[in-house]
N, C-alpha and C positions, 0 to 999 in steps of 0.2 A: 310651369312644371317645377321650376326651382323652388317656388314658394311651397308647393305641395311636398316636395322632398324635405325641406326644412321643417315644415309642420310635422311630418311623420317622424323625423329624427327627434324633435323636441318631445313628441308624444311618447315615443319609445323610451327616451331618457327619463321622462317624468314617471312612467310606469315602473322603470327599473329602480328608481329611487323610492317611490311611494309603496310599492308592493311589499318590501321587507318591513316597512314601518307598520303597515296595516296588519301584518301577521304577528306582531309583537304582542306580549301579554297586555291585556287591557289596562291593568293598573299602572304599568310602567311606560306607556307609549310616550307621552309628552315629556315627563321628567327624565326618562331614560334617554330620549333624544337630546335634550339640552345638556345632560351630564356628559354624554358621549361627545357632543360637539365642542363643549367647553373644556372638559377635563381629560378626555381621551377614552379609548376603547376599554382599557383595564378597569377604569372607574365605572363605566356604563355596564359592563358585564357583571362586575361585582354587585352593583346596585340591583340589576335584574335578577341576580341569584339570592337577593334578600339581605345583602350586607349593607351596613350604613357607611357613609363617607366620613373619613376622619377630618379633624380640623385642618390638617395639613393639606388635604385635597381642596377643601373649601377656601383655604387661604390663597390658593392660586388664582382665585377670581378677584382678589383685592390688589390693585396695581402697586401700591407702596409696600405691601407685605409679600408680594410675589417673588422678588429677588431673594429675600431672606429664606423663604420656603424652598426655592430652587437650590440655594447653597446648602441648606440643611439636608435636603434629599441627596445631593451630590456627596456630602460627607458621609451619610449613612451608606450610600452605595459603595463608596471607597473603602469603608470599614467592613464590608461584607455582611451587612444586616440582611436578614431574610424575612419572609412573611411570617415564619414561626416566631421570630423575635418580636416583630410588630404585634402579633396576636397576643403575646405575653404582656407587652407594654400597654396596648390599647384595649385589649379584650377580643375574644374570638368573633364578636359581632361585626367587627370592622375588617378583619383580615382572615 
């Protein structure tokens, strides 16, 4: 009986995880999943809306470059930089 309950719990959990993935846009399923799991939900939703990822977001995947990017992001956050400022700097296709 315990094995059956565990199996049902795992099946329900798997369906809860896989159902939203199967309803995603066909062109962005796999890449959107990896972007979301590696870079966060903001990057994944922006990608799914047709935006490109900036070099600062890709830089978070490089271990030696990661600290530099995080410090620069923190400095920009401290200075009050907004998405509108980033769109002017990088172009509206990114932000």
